[in-house]
PDB file of N, CA, C and O in Angstrom, chain B, residues numbered from 101:
ATOM      1  N   MET B 101     -50.166  30.343  17.783  1.00  0.00           N
ATOM      2  CA  MET B 101     -50.218  29.163  16.947  1.00  0.00           C
ATOM      3  C   MET B 101     -48.848  28.899  16.298  1.00  0.00           C
ATOM      4  O   MET B 101     -48.372  27.763  16.284  1.00  0.00           O
ATOM      5  N   TYR B 102     -48.229  29.946  15.770  1.00  0.00           N
ATOM      6  CA  TYR B 102     -46.924  29.782  15.130  1.00  0.00           C
ATOM      7  C   TYR B 102     -45.881  29.296  16.130  1.00  0.00           C
ATOM      8  O   TYR B 102     -45.019  28.480  15.804  1.00  0.00           O
ATOM      9  N   TYR B 103     -45.975  29.816  17.361  1.00  0.00           N
ATOM     10  CA  TYR B 103     -45.005  29.451  18.376  1.00  0.00           C
ATOM     11  C   TYR B 103     -45.067  27.959  18.684  1.00  0.00           C
ATOM     12  O   TYR B 103     -44.022  27.341  18.890  1.00  0.00           O
ATOM     13  N   SER B 104     -46.194  27.391  18.719  1.00  0.00           N
ATOM     14  CA  SER B 104     -46.303  25.972  19.057  1.00  0.00           C
ATOM     15  C   SER B 104     -45.796  25.089  17.908  1.00  0.00           C
ATOM     16  O   SER B 104     -45.231  24.024  18.156  1.00  0.00           O
ATOM     17  N   ILE B 105     -45.991  25.515  16.672  1.00  0.00           N
ATOM     18  CA  ILE B 105     -45.492  24.728  15.539  1.00  0.00           C
ATOM     19  C   ILE B 105     -43.978  24.810  15.477  1.00  0.00           C
ATOM     20  O   ILE B 105     -43.301  23.808  15.248  1.00  0.00           O
ATOM     21  N   CYS B 106     -43.445  26.018  15.684  1.00  0.00           N
ATOM     22  CA  CYS B 106     -42.003  26.194  15.603  1.00  0.00           C
ATOM     23  C   CYS B 106     -41.301  25.548  16.802  1.00  0.00           C
ATOM     24  O   CYS B 106     -40.150  25.124  16.706  1.00  0.00           O
ATOM     25  N   GLN B 107     -42.004  25.481  17.917  1.00  0.00           N
ATOM     26  CA  GLN B 107     -41.418  24.874  19.099  1.00  0.00           C
ATOM     27  C   GLN B 107     -41.179  23.374  18.890  1.00  0.00           C
ATOM     28  O   GLN B 107     -40.206  22.829  19.411  1.00  0.00           O
ATOM     29  N   THR B 108     -42.037  22.716  18.150  1.00  0.00           N
ATOM     30  CA  THR B 108     -41.859  21.300  17.888  1.00  0.00           C
ATOM     31  C   THR B 108     -40.804  21.067  16.809  1.00  0.00           C
ATOM     32  O   THR B 108     -40.286  19.957  16.686  1.00  0.00           O
ATOM     33  N   GLY B 109     -40.483  22.082  16.038  1.00  0.00           N
ATOM     34  CA  GLY B 109     -39.458  21.952  15.015  1.00  0.00           C
ATOM     35  C   GLY B 109     -39.969  21.384  13.713  1.00  0.00           C
ATOM     36  O   GLY B 109     -39.172  21.046  12.838  1.00  0.00           O
ATOM     37  N   LEU B 110     -41.272  21.268  13.560  1.00  0.00           N
ATOM     38  CA  LEU B 110     -41.810  20.691  12.338  1.00  0.00           C
ATOM     39  C   LEU B 110     -41.874  21.694  11.199  1.00  0.00           C
ATOM     40  O   LEU B 110     -41.579  21.350  10.055  1.00  0.00           O
ATOM     41  N   ALA B 111     -42.255  22.927  11.499  1.00  0.00           N
ATOM     42  CA  ALA B 111     -42.466  23.893  10.438  1.00  0.00           C
ATOM     43  C   ALA B 111     -41.288  24.842  10.250  1.00  0.00           C
ATOM     44  O   ALA B 111     -41.023  25.268   9.126  1.00  0.00           O
ATOM     45  N   CYS B 112     -40.588  25.176  11.302  1.00  0.00           N
ATOM     46  CA  CYS B 112     -39.545  26.194  11.163  1.00  0.00           C
ATOM     47  C   CYS B 112     -38.197  25.615  10.746  1.00  0.00           C
ATOM     48  O   CYS B 112     -37.310  26.382  10.373  1.00  0.00           O
ATOM     49  N   GLY B 113     -38.007  24.325  10.790  1.00  0.00           N
ATOM     50  CA  GLY B 113     -36.768  23.700  10.347  1.00  0.00           C
ATOM     51  C   GLY B 113     -35.627  23.821  11.326  1.00  0.00           C
ATOM     52  O   GLY B 113     -34.472  23.630  10.945  1.00  0.00           O
ATOM     53  N   ALA B 114     -35.911  24.131  12.572  1.00  0.00           N
ATOM     54  CA  ALA B 114     -34.861  24.318  13.562  1.00  0.00           C
ATOM     55  C   ALA B 114     -34.110  23.023  13.847  1.00  0.00           C
ATOM     56  O   ALA B 114     -32.900  23.050  14.070  1.00  0.00           O
ATOM     57  N   SER B 115     -34.800  21.907  13.841  1.00  0.00           N
ATOM     58  CA  SER B 115     -34.121  20.656  14.157  1.00  0.00           C
ATOM     59  C   SER B 115     -33.534  19.998  12.911  1.00  0.00           C
ATOM     60  O   SER B 115     -32.754  19.054  13.032  1.00  0.00           O
ATOM     61  N   ALA B 116     -33.884  20.468  11.732  1.00  0.00           N
ATOM     62  CA  ALA B 116     -33.381  19.859  10.506  1.00  0.00           C
ATOM     63  C   ALA B 116     -32.014  20.404  10.113  1.00  0.00           C
ATOM     64  O   ALA B 116     -31.285  19.742   9.375  1.00  0.00           O
ATOM     65  N   ALA B 117     -31.647  21.595  10.588  1.00  0.00           N
ATOM     66  CA  ALA B 117     -30.383  22.216  10.192  1.00  0.00           C
ATOM     67  C   ALA B 117     -29.170  21.371  10.577  1.00  0.00           C
ATOM     68  O   ALA B 117     -28.304  21.171   9.726  1.00  0.00           O
ATOM     69  N   PRO B 118     -29.055  20.867  11.796  1.00  0.00           N
ATOM     70  CA  PRO B 118     -27.885  20.039  12.103  1.00  0.00           C
ATOM     71  C   PRO B 118     -27.839  18.754  11.285  1.00  0.00           C
ATOM     72  O   PRO B 118     -26.753  18.268  10.970  1.00  0.00           O
ATOM     73  N   LEU B 119     -28.972  18.205  10.940  1.00  0.00           N
ATOM     74  CA  LEU B 119     -28.999  16.982  10.154  1.00  0.00           C
ATOM     75  C   LEU B 119     -28.548  17.221   8.715  1.00  0.00           C
ATOM     76  O   LEU B 119     -27.970  16.332   8.090  1.00  0.00           O
ATOM     77  N   VAL B 120     -28.806  18.398   8.198  1.00  0.00           N
ATOM     78  CA  VAL B 120     -28.380  18.730   6.847  1.00  0.00           C
ATOM     79  C   VAL B 120     -26.869  18.962   6.814  1.00  0.00           C
ATOM     80  O   VAL B 120     -26.209  18.593   5.843  1.00  0.00           O
ATOM     81  N   ALA B 121     -26.323  19.563   7.857  1.00  0.00           N
ATOM     82  CA  ALA B 121     -24.897  19.886   7.896  1.00  0.00           C
ATOM     83  C   ALA B 121     -24.030  18.673   8.212  1.00  0.00           C
ATOM     84  O   ALA B 121     -22.835  18.688   7.917  1.00  0.00           O
ATOM     85  N   LEU B 122     -24.587  17.639   8.795  1.00  0.00           N
ATOM     86  CA  LEU B 122     -23.797  16.487   9.221  1.00  0.00           C
ATOM     87  C   LEU B 122     -23.033  15.807   8.083  1.00  0.00           C
ATOM     88  O   LEU B 122     -21.842  15.545   8.251  1.00  0.00           O
ATOM     89  N   PRO B 123     -23.650  15.506   6.930  1.00  0.00           N
ATOM     90  CA  PRO B 123     -22.861  14.886   5.850  1.00  0.00           C
ATOM     91  C   PRO B 123     -21.723  15.771   5.344  1.00  0.00           C
ATOM     92  O   PRO B 123     -20.656  15.272   4.987  1.00  0.00           O
ATOM     93  N   PHE B 124     -21.952  17.080   5.314  1.00  0.00           N
ATOM     94  CA  PHE B 124     -20.898  17.996   4.873  1.00  0.00           C
ATOM     95  C   PHE B 124     -19.747  18.023   5.874  1.00  0.00           C
ATOM     96  O   PHE B 124     -18.582  18.082   5.479  1.00  0.00           O
ATOM     97  N   MET B 125     -20.064  17.980   7.155  1.00  0.00           N
ATOM     98  CA  MET B 125     -19.023  17.956   8.175  1.00  0.00           C
ATOM     99  C   MET B 125     -18.234  16.658   8.104  1.00  0.00           C
ATOM    100  O   MET B 125     -17.010  16.670   8.242  1.00  0.00           O
ATOM    101  N   ILE B 126     -18.908  15.554   7.894  1.00  0.00           N
ATOM    102  CA  ILE B 126     -18.226  14.270   7.783  1.00  0.00           C
ATOM    103  C   ILE B 126     -17.299  14.269   6.579  1.00  0.00           C
ATOM    104  O   ILE B 126     -16.155  13.826   6.684  1.00  0.00           O
ATOM    105  N   MET B 127     -17.767  14.754   5.442  1.00  0.00           N
ATOM    106  CA  MET B 127     -16.938  14.806   4.241  1.00  0.00           C
ATOM    107  C   MET B 127     -15.751  15.746   4.427  1.00  0.00           C
ATOM    108  O   MET B 127     -14.640  15.439   3.995  1.00  0.00           O
ATOM    109  N   PHE B 128     -15.983  16.886   5.067  1.00  0.00           N
ATOM    110  CA  PHE B 128     -14.915  17.849   5.308  1.00  0.00           C
ATOM    111  C   PHE B 128     -13.803  17.226   6.137  1.00  0.00           C
ATOM    112  O   PHE B 128     -12.633  17.291   5.760  1.00  0.00           O
ATOM    113  N   PHE B 129     -14.162  16.623   7.261  1.00  0.00           N
ATOM    114  CA  PHE B 129     -13.144  16.040   8.131  1.00  0.00           C
ATOM    115  C   PHE B 129     -12.510  14.801   7.514  1.00  0.00           C
ATOM    116  O   PHE B 129     -11.345  14.509   7.784  1.00  0.00           O
ATOM    117  N   LEU B 130     -13.247  14.076   6.698  1.00  0.00           N
ATOM    118  CA  LEU B 130     -12.678  12.927   5.994  1.00  0.00           C
ATOM    119  C   LEU B 130     -11.630  13.390   4.978  1.00  0.00           C
ATOM    120  O   LEU B 130     -10.553  12.802   4.881  1.00  0.00           O
ATOM    121  N   ILE B 131     -11.945  14.431   4.234  1.00  0.00           N
ATOM    122  CA  ILE B 131     -11.000  14.971   3.251  1.00  0.00           C
ATOM    123  C   ILE B 131      -9.768  15.534   3.946  1.00  0.00           C
ATOM    124  O   ILE B 131      -8.647  15.285   3.502  1.00  0.00           O
ATOM    125  N   ILE B 132      -9.951  16.283   5.020  1.00  0.00           N
ATOM    126  CA  ILE B 132      -8.826  16.846   5.772  1.00  0.00           C
ATOM    127  C   ILE B 132      -7.954  15.724   6.326  1.00  0.00           C
ATOM    128  O   ILE B 132      -6.729  15.789   6.232  1.00  0.00           O
ATOM    129  N   GLY B 133      -8.574  14.701   6.900  1.00  0.00           N
ATOM    130  CA  GLY B 133      -7.817  13.586   7.469  1.00  0.00           C
ATOM    131  C   GLY B 133      -7.041  12.815   6.430  1.00  0.00           C
ATOM    132  O   GLY B 133      -5.881  12.467   6.652  1.00  0.00           O
ATOM    133  N   LEU B 134      -7.667  12.540   5.292  1.00  0.00           N
ATOM    134  CA  LEU B 134      -6.981  11.789   4.238  1.00  0.00           C
ATOM    135  C   LEU B 134      -5.842  12.598   3.621  1.00  0.00           C
ATOM    136  O   LEU B 134      -4.775  12.052   3.339  1.00  0.00           O
ATOM    137  N   SER B 135      -6.063  13.888   3.412  1.00  0.00           N
ATOM    138  CA  SER B 135      -4.996  14.700   2.818  1.00  0.00           C
ATOM    139  C   SER B 135      -3.831  14.865   3.796  1.00  0.00           C
ATOM    140  O   SER B 135      -2.673  14.854   3.378  1.00  0.00           O
ATOM    141  N   THR B 136      -4.116  15.015   5.077  1.00  0.00           N
ATOM    142  CA  THR B 136      -3.050  15.113   6.068  1.00  0.00           C
ATOM    143  C   THR B 136      -2.254  13.818   6.130  1.00  0.00           C
ATOM    144  O   THR B 136      -1.027  13.848   6.223  1.00  0.00           O
ATOM    145  N   THR B 137      -2.941  12.687   6.081  1.00  0.00           N
ATOM    146  CA  THR B 137      -2.257  11.396   6.096  1.00  0.00           C
ATOM    147  C   THR B 137      -1.385  11.232   4.858  1.00  0.00           C
ATOM    148  O   THR B 137      -0.254  10.755   4.957  1.00  0.00           O
ATOM    149  N   ALA B 138      -1.896  11.621   3.696  1.00  0.00           N
ATOM    150  CA  ALA B 138      -1.124  11.511   2.458  1.00  0.00           C
ATOM    151  C   ALA B 138       0.121  12.397   2.502  1.00  0.00           C
ATOM    152  O   ALA B 138       1.189  11.978   2.056  1.00  0.00           O
ATOM    153  N   ILE B 139       0.001  13.586   3.021  1.00  0.00           N
ATOM    154  CA  ILE B 139       1.139  14.497   3.118  1.00  0.00           C
ATOM    155  C   ILE B 139       2.183  13.943   4.083  1.00  0.00           C
ATOM    156  O   ILE B 139       3.379  14.001   3.798  1.00  0.00           O
ATOM    157  N   MET B 140       1.748  13.410   5.212  1.00  0.00           N
ATOM    158  CA  MET B 140       2.686  12.846   6.182  1.00  0.00           C
ATOM    159  C   MET B 140       3.422  11.630   5.609  1.00  0.00           C
ATOM    160  O   MET B 140       4.621  11.466   5.834  1.00  0.00           O
ATOM    161  N   LEU B 141       2.707  10.784   4.875  1.00  0.00           N
ATOM    162  CA  LEU B 141       3.352   9.627   4.265  1.00  0.00           C
ATOM    163  C   LEU B 141       4.367  10.048   3.203  1.00  0.00           C
ATOM    164  O   LEU B 141       5.425   9.433   3.073  1.00  0.00           O
ATOM    165  N   PHE B 142       4.045  11.093   2.449  1.00  0.00           N
ATOM    166  CA  PHE B 142       4.974  11.595   1.438  1.00  0.00           C
ATOM    167  C   PHE B 142       6.226  12.175   2.097  1.00  0.00           C
ATOM    168  O   PHE B 142       7.339  11.939   1.627  1.00  0.00           O
ATOM    169  N   LYS B 143       6.051  12.930   3.179  1.00  0.00           N
ATOM    170  CA  LYS B 143       7.195  13.478   3.903  1.00  0.00           C
ATOM    171  C   LYS B 143       8.051  12.359   4.492  1.00  0.00           C
ATOM    172  O   LYS B 143       9.279  12.441   4.485  1.00  0.00           O
ATOM    173  N   LEU B 144       7.407  11.329   4.993  1.00  0.00           N
ATOM    174  CA  LEU B 144       8.133  10.186   5.536  1.00  0.00           C
ATOM    175  C   LEU B 144       8.952   9.498   4.444  1.00  0.00           C
ATOM    176  O   LEU B 144      10.101   9.118   4.669  1.00  0.00           O
ATOM    177  N   PHE B 145       8.362   9.342   3.271  1.00  0.00           N
ATOM    178  CA  PHE B 145       9.073   8.756   2.131  1.00  0.00           C
ATOM    179  C   PHE B 145      10.286   9.604   1.742  1.00  0.00           C
ATOM    180  O   PHE B 145      11.365   9.070   1.486  1.00  0.00           O
ATOM    181  N   LEU B 146      10.106  10.922   1.700  1.00  0.00           N
ATOM    182  CA  LEU B 146      11.211  11.803   1.319  1.00  0.00           C
ATOM    183  C   LEU B 146      12.362  11.723   2.316  1.00  0.00           C
ATOM    184  O   LEU B 146      13.520  11.618   1.912  1.00  0.00           O
ATOM    185  N   TRP B 147      12.059  11.771   3.605  1.00  0.00           N
ATOM    186  CA  TRP B 147      13.119  11.693   4.610  1.00  0.00           C
ATOM    187  C   TRP B 147      13.769  10.318   4.604  1.00  0.00           C
ATOM    188  O   TRP B 147      14.971  10.211   4.851  1.00  0.00           O
ATOM    189  N   TRP B 148      13.011   9.267   4.329  1.00  0.00           N
ATOM    190  CA  TRP B 148      13.584   7.923   4.224  1.00  0.00           C
ATOM    191  C   TRP B 148      14.641   7.903   3.116  1.00  0.00           C
ATOM    192  O   TRP B 148      15.733   7.362   3.288  1.00  0.00           O
ATOM    193  N   ARG B 149      14.287   8.510   1.969  1.00  0.00           N
ATOM    194  CA  ARG B 149      15.228   8.561   0.846  1.00  0.00           C
ATOM    195  C   ARG B 149      16.465   9.391   1.176  1.00  0.00           C
ATOM    196  O   ARG B 149      17.574   9.014   0.796  1.00  0.00           O
ATOM    197  N   VAL B 150      16.298  10.509   1.872  1.00  0.00           N
ATOM    198  CA  VAL B 150      17.436  11.358   2.243  1.00  0.00           C
ATOM    199  C   VAL B 150      18.397  10.584   3.123  1.00  0.00           C
ATOM    200  O   VAL B 150      19.604  10.597   2.879  1.00  0.00           O
ATOM    201  N   PHE B 151      17.886   9.910   4.144  1.00  0.00           N
ATOM    202  CA  PHE B 151      18.776   9.165   5.033  1.00  0.00           C
ATOM    203  C   PHE B 151      19.410   7.977   4.326  1.00  0.00           C
ATOM    204  O   PHE B 151      20.552   7.625   4.619  1.00  0.00           O
ATOM    205  N   SER B 152      18.693   7.357   3.407  1.00  0.00           N
ATOM    206  CA  SER B 152      19.277   6.238   2.665  1.00  0.00           C
ATOM    207  C   SER B 152      20.432   6.708   1.784  1.00  0.00           C
ATOM    208  O   SER B 152      21.445   6.018   1.668  1.00  0.00           O
ATOM    209  N   LYS B 153      20.285   7.866   1.171  1.00  0.00           N
ATOM    210  CA  LYS B 153      21.332   8.380   0.293  1.00  0.00           C
ATOM    211  C   LYS B 153      22.556   8.862   1.059  1.00  0.00           C
ATOM    212  O   LYS B 153      23.654   8.910   0.505  1.00  0.00           O
ATOM    213  N   THR B 154      22.377   9.222   2.331  1.00  0.00           N
ATOM    214  CA  THR B 154      23.534   9.647   3.118  1.00  0.00           C
ATOM    215  C   THR B 154      24.262   8.467   3.740  1.00  0.00           C
ATOM    216  O   THR B 154      25.333   8.639   4.322  1.00  0.00           O
ATOM    217  N   GLY B 155      23.698   7.273   3.626  1.00  0.00           N
ATOM    218  CA  GLY B 155      24.346   6.088   4.152  1.00  0.00           C
ATOM    219  C   GLY B 155      23.770   5.610   5.469  1.00  0.00           C
ATOM    220  O   GLY B 155      24.160   4.552   5.962  1.00  0.00           O
ATOM    221  N   TYR B 156      22.856   6.363   6.045  1.00  0.00           N
ATOM    222  CA  TYR B 156      22.196   5.945   7.278  1.00  0.00           C
ATOM    223  C   TYR B 156      21.041   5.010   6.949  1.00  0.00           C
ATOM    224  O   TYR B 156      20.655   4.857   5.790  1.00  0.00           O
ATOM    225  N   SER B 157      20.502   4.392   7.984  1.00  0.00           N
ATOM    226  CA  SER B 157      19.307   3.585   7.799  1.00  0.00           C
ATOM    227  C   SER B 157      18.137   4.512   7.481  1.00  0.00           C
ATOM    228  O   SER B 157      17.993   5.578   8.079  1.00  0.00           O
ATOM    229  N   GLY B 158      17.319   4.097   6.546  1.00  0.00           N
ATOM    230  CA  GLY B 158      16.163   4.907   6.192  1.00  0.00           C
ATOM    231  C   GLY B 158      15.174   5.055   7.327  1.00  0.00           C
ATOM    232  O   GLY B 158      14.328   5.949   7.309  1.00  0.00           O
ATOM    233  N   ALA B 159      15.278   4.176   8.323  1.00  0.00           N
ATOM    234  CA  ALA B 159      14.353   4.246   9.460  1.00  0.00           C
ATOM    235  C   ALA B 159      14.542   5.515  10.281  1.00  0.00           C
ATOM    236  O   ALA B 159      13.667   5.861  11.076  1.00  0.00           O
ATOM    237  N   PHE B 160      15.660   6.217  10.112  1.00  0.00           N
ATOM    238  CA  PHE B 160      15.819   7.509  10.779  1.00  0.00           C
ATOM    239  C   PHE B 160      14.729   8.485  10.331  1.00  0.00           C
ATOM    240  O   PHE B 160      14.424   9.442  11.043  1.00  0.00           O
ATOM    241  N   GLY B 161      14.148   8.248   9.167  1.00  0.00           N
ATOM    242  CA  GLY B 161      13.067   9.097   8.678  1.00  0.00           C
ATOM    243  C   GLY B 161      11.835   9.044   9.557  1.00  0.00           C
ATOM    244  O   GLY B 161      10.999   9.946   9.509  1.00  0.00           O
ATOM    245  N   LEU B 162      11.713   7.991  10.363  1.00  0.00           N
ATOM    246  CA  LEU B 162      10.575   7.886  11.280  1.00  0.00           C
ATOM    247  C   LEU B 162      10.636   8.929  12.390  1.00  0.00           C
ATOM    248  O   LEU B 162       9.656   9.135  13.105  1.00  0.00           O
ATOM    249  N   LEU B 163      11.775   9.581  12.534  1.00  0.00           N
ATOM    250  CA  LEU B 163      11.879  10.650  13.541  1.00  0.00           C
ATOM    251  C   LEU B 163      10.934  11.797  13.255  1.00  0.00           C
ATOM    252  O   LEU B 163      10.618  12.584  14.147  1.00  0.00           O
ATOM    253  N   ILE B 164      10.480  11.897  12.015  1.00  0.00           N
ATOM    254  CA  ILE B 164       9.565  12.984  11.671  1.00  0.00           C
ATOM    255  C   ILE B 164       8.253  12.870  12.452  1.00  0.00           C
ATOM    256  O   ILE B 164       7.541  13.860  12.619  1.00  0.00           O
ATOM    257  N   LEU B 165       7.941  11.682  12.921  1.00  0.00           N
ATOM    258  CA  LEU B 165       6.710  11.478  13.679  1.00  0.00           C
ATOM    259  C   LEU B 165       6.841  11.922  15.133  1.00  0.00           C
ATOM    260  O   LEU B 165       5.834  12.081  15.824  1.00  0.00           O
ATOM    261  N   ALA B 166       8.059  12.122  15.599  1.00  0.00           N
ATOM    262  CA  ALA B 166       8.290  12.530  16.986  1.00  0.00           C
ATOM    263  C   ALA B 166       8.240  14.053  17.098  1.00  0.00           C
ATOM    264  O   ALA B 166       8.531  14.760  16.133  1.00  0.00           O
ATOM    265  N   PRO B 167       7.875  14.551  18.265  1.00  0.00           N
ATOM    266  CA  PRO B 167       7.961  16.001  18.463  1.00  0.00           C
ATOM    267  C   PRO B 167       9.409  16.452  18.334  1.00  0.00           C
ATOM    268  O   PRO B 167      10.307  15.790  18.853  1.00  0.00           O
ATOM    269  N   PHE B 168       9.644  17.532  17.672  1.00  0.00           N
ATOM    270  CA  PHE B 168      10.974  18.073  17.387  1.00  0.00           C
ATOM    271  C   PHE B 168      11.818  17.093  16.571  1.00  0.00           C
ATOM    272  O   PHE B 168      13.046  17.184  16.577  1.00  0.00           O
ATOM    273  N   GLY B 169      11.177  16.163  15.871  1.00  0.00           N
ATOM    274  CA  GLY B 169      11.896  15.167  15.086  1.00  0.00           C
ATOM    275  C   GLY B 169      12.669  15.775  13.942  1.00  0.00           C
ATOM    276  O   GLY B 169      13.778  15.331  13.643  1.00  0.00           O
ATOM    277  N   THR B 170      12.114  16.775  13.298  1.00  0.00           N
ATOM    278  CA  THR B 170      12.805  17.411  12.178  1.00  0.00           C
ATOM    279  C   THR B 170      14.072  18.098  12.661  1.00  0.00           C
ATOM    280  O   THR B 170      15.094  18.064  11.977  1.00  0.00           O
ATOM    281  N   LEU B 171      14.016  18.718  13.825  1.00  0.00           N
ATOM    282  CA  LEU B 171      15.201  19.355  14.388  1.00  0.00           C
ATOM    283  C   LEU B 171      16.269  18.318  14.716  1.00  0.00           C
ATOM    284  O   LEU B 171      17.453  18.551  14.474  1.00  0.00           O
ATOM    285  N   ILE B 172      15.865  17.189  15.260  1.00  0.00           N
ATOM    286  CA  ILE B 172      16.805  16.112  15.571  1.00  0.00           C
ATOM    287  C   ILE B 172      17.447  15.587  14.283  1.00  0.00           C
ATOM    288  O   ILE B 172      18.655  15.359  14.229  1.00  0.00           O
ATOM    289  N   MET B 173      16.620  15.399  13.248  1.00  0.00           N
ATOM    290  CA  MET B 173      17.149  14.896  11.974  1.00  0.00           C
ATOM    291  C   MET B 173      18.153  15.869  11.368  1.00  0.00           C
ATOM    292  O   MET B 173      19.198  15.450  10.869  1.00  0.00           O
ATOM    293  N   LEU B 174      17.849  17.155  11.407  1.00  0.00           N
ATOM    294  CA  LEU B 174      18.780  18.138  10.853  1.00  0.00           C
ATOM    295  C   LEU B 174      20.083  18.168  11.634  1.00  0.00           C
ATOM    296  O   LEU B 174      21.149  18.347  11.046  1.00  0.00           O
ATOM    297  N   CYS B 175      20.016  17.994  12.966  1.00  0.00           N
ATOM    298  CA  CYS B 175      21.248  17.943  13.763  1.00  0.00           C
ATOM    299  C   CYS B 175      22.071  16.717  13.413  1.00  0.00           C
ATOM    300  O   CYS B 175      23.297  16.799  13.335  1.00  0.00           O
ATOM    301  N   ILE B 176      21.421  15.585  13.201  1.00  0.00           N
ATOM    302  CA  ILE B 176      22.147  14.374  12.806  1.00  0.00           C
ATOM    303  C   ILE B 176      22.843  14.591  11.470  1.00  0.00           C
ATOM    304  O   ILE B 176      24.013  14.244  11.314  1.00  0.00           O
ATOM    305  N   LEU B 177      22.138  15.157  10.520  1.00  0.00           N
ATOM    306  CA  LEU B 177      22.717  15.367   9.192  1.00  0.00           C
ATOM    307  C   LEU B 177      23.801  16.437   9.195  1.00  0.00           C
ATOM    308  O   LEU B 177      24.764  16.346   8.434  1.00  0.00           O
ATOM    309  N   ALA B 178      23.653  17.449  10.044  1.00  0.00           N
ATOM    310  CA  ALA B 178      24.600  18.567  10.017  1.00  0.00           C
ATOM    311  C   ALA B 178      25.884  18.291  10.779  1.00  0.00           C
ATOM    312  O   ALA B 178      26.953  18.738  10.363  1.00  0.00           O
ATOM    313  N   PHE B 179      25.802  17.566  11.883  1.00  0.00           N
ATOM    314  CA  PHE B 179      26.953  17.468  12.774  1.00  0.00           C
ATOM    315  C   PHE B 179      27.618  16.097  12.814  1.00  0.00           C
ATOM    316  O   PHE B 179      28.505  15.879  13.639  1.00  0.00           O
ATOM    317  N   SER B 180      27.227  15.185  11.967  1.00  0.00           N
ATOM    318  CA  SER B 180      27.858  13.867  11.988  1.00  0.00           C
ATOM    319  C   SER B 180      28.550  13.605  10.648  1.00  0.00           C
ATOM    320  O   SER B 180      28.250  14.239   9.637  1.00  0.00           O
ATOM    321  N   ASP B 181      29.478  12.660  10.673  1.00  0.00           N
ATOM    322  CA  ASP B 181      30.109  12.216   9.428  1.00  0.00           C
ATOM    323  C   ASP B 181      29.201  11.180   8.786  1.00  0.00           C
ATOM    324  O   ASP B 181      28.829  10.188   9.412  1.00  0.00           O
ATOM    325  N   TRP B 182      28.856  11.420   7.546  1.00  0.00           N
ATOM    326  CA  TRP B 182      27.943  10.512   6.867  1.00  0.00           C
ATOM    327  C   TRP B 182      28.656   9.214   6.511  1.00  0.00           C
ATOM    328  O   TRP B 182      29.807   9.248   6.075  1.00  0.00           O
ATOM    329  N   PRO B 183      28.006   8.082   6.684  1.00  0.00           N
ATOM    330  CA  PRO B 183      28.625   6.817   6.277  1.00  0.00           C
ATOM    331  C   PRO B 183      28.941   6.774   4.784  1.00  0.00           C
ATOM    332  O   PRO B 183      29.928   6.155   4.387  1.00  0.00           O
ATOM    333  N   ALA B 184      28.144   7.404   3.969  1.00  0.00           N
ATOM    334  CA  ALA B 184      28.417   7.421   2.520  1.00  0.00           C
ATOM    335  C   ALA B 184      29.684   8.223   2.235  1.00  0.00           C
ATOM    336  O   ALA B 184      30.439   7.877   1.327  1.00  0.00           O
ATOM    337  N   GLY B 185      29.926   9.282   2.993  1.00  0.00           N
ATOM    338  CA  GLY B 185      31.136  10.082   2.823  1.00  0.00           C
ATOM    339  C   GLY B 185      32.372   9.341   3.289  1.00  0.00           C
ATOM    340  O   GLY B 185      33.446   9.486   2.705  1.00  0.00           O
ATOM    341  N   LYS B 186      32.224   8.543   4.348  1.00  0.00           N
ATOM    342  CA  LYS B 186      33.357   7.741   4.836  1.00  0.00           C
ATOM    343  C   LYS B 186      33.764   6.705   3.787  1.00  0.00           C
ATOM    344  O   LYS B 186      34.954   6.486   3.565  1.00  0.00           O
ATOM    345  N   LYS B 187      32.802   6.078   3.151  1.00  0.00           N
ATOM    346  CA  LYS B 187      33.097   5.088   2.109  1.00  0.00           C
ATOM    347  C   LYS B 187      33.835   5.743   0.946  1.00  0.00           C
ATOM    348  O   LYS B 187      34.787   5.178   0.408  1.00  0.00           O
ATOM    349  N   ALA B 188      33.389   6.941   0.561  1.00  0.00           N
ATOM    350  CA  ALA B 188      34.018   7.635  -0.564  1.00  0.00           C
ATOM    351  C   ALA B 188      35.465   8.016  -0.228  1.00  0.00           C
ATOM    352  O   ALA B 188      36.337   7.939  -1.093  1.00  0.00           O
ATOM    353  N   ARG B 189      35.726   8.425   1.014  1.00  0.00           N
ATOM    354  CA  ARG B 189      37.089   8.787   1.400  1.00  0.00           C
ATOM    355  C   ARG B 189      37.990   7.561   1.478  1.00  0.00           C
ATOM    356  O   ARG B 189      39.181   7.643   1.176  1.00  0.00           O
ATOM    357  N   GLN B 190      37.422   6.419   1.885  1.00  0.00           N
ATOM    358  CA  GLN B 190      38.231   5.214   1.978  1.00  0.00           C
ATOM    359  C   GLN B 190      38.600   4.668   0.600  1.00  0.00           C
ATOM    360  O   GLN B 190      39.658   4.060   0.441  1.00  0.00           O
ATOM    361  N   GLN B 191      37.755   4.875  -0.376  1.00  0.00           N
ATOM    362  CA  GLN B 191      38.023   4.368  -1.729  1.00  0.00           C
ATOM    363  C   GLN B 191      39.071   5.180  -2.443  1.00  0.00           C
ATOM    364  O   GLN B 191      39.718   4.663  -3.353  1.00  0.00           O
ATOM    365  N   THR B 192      39.272   6.436  -2.071  1.00  0.00           N
ATOM    366  CA  THR B 192      40.255   7.262  -2.762  1.00  0.00           C
ATOM    367  C   THR B 192      41.616   7.192  -2.120  1.00  0.00           C
ATOM    368  O   THR B 192      42.554   7.837  -2.590  1.00  0.00           O
TER     369      THR B 192
END
């Protein structure tokens, strides 16, 4: 008798478990997605400001979205003459 009730999922709660977990899973992935998006936008803003202060176009900050973009950005900053530095040398 117990086997037939549990087989239908009415008494043992076997089919109710995934339905209970679904809202928690949705909230979890929503929170993870929103926080990841917020962090990426903040990093993009920071790199935009760094490139703007060095005299480059702030759009170079969009390289962070590319694979190995951070490495490319660091190479640009490390091995090139900054436009802001060129202006300062010309004024003196």
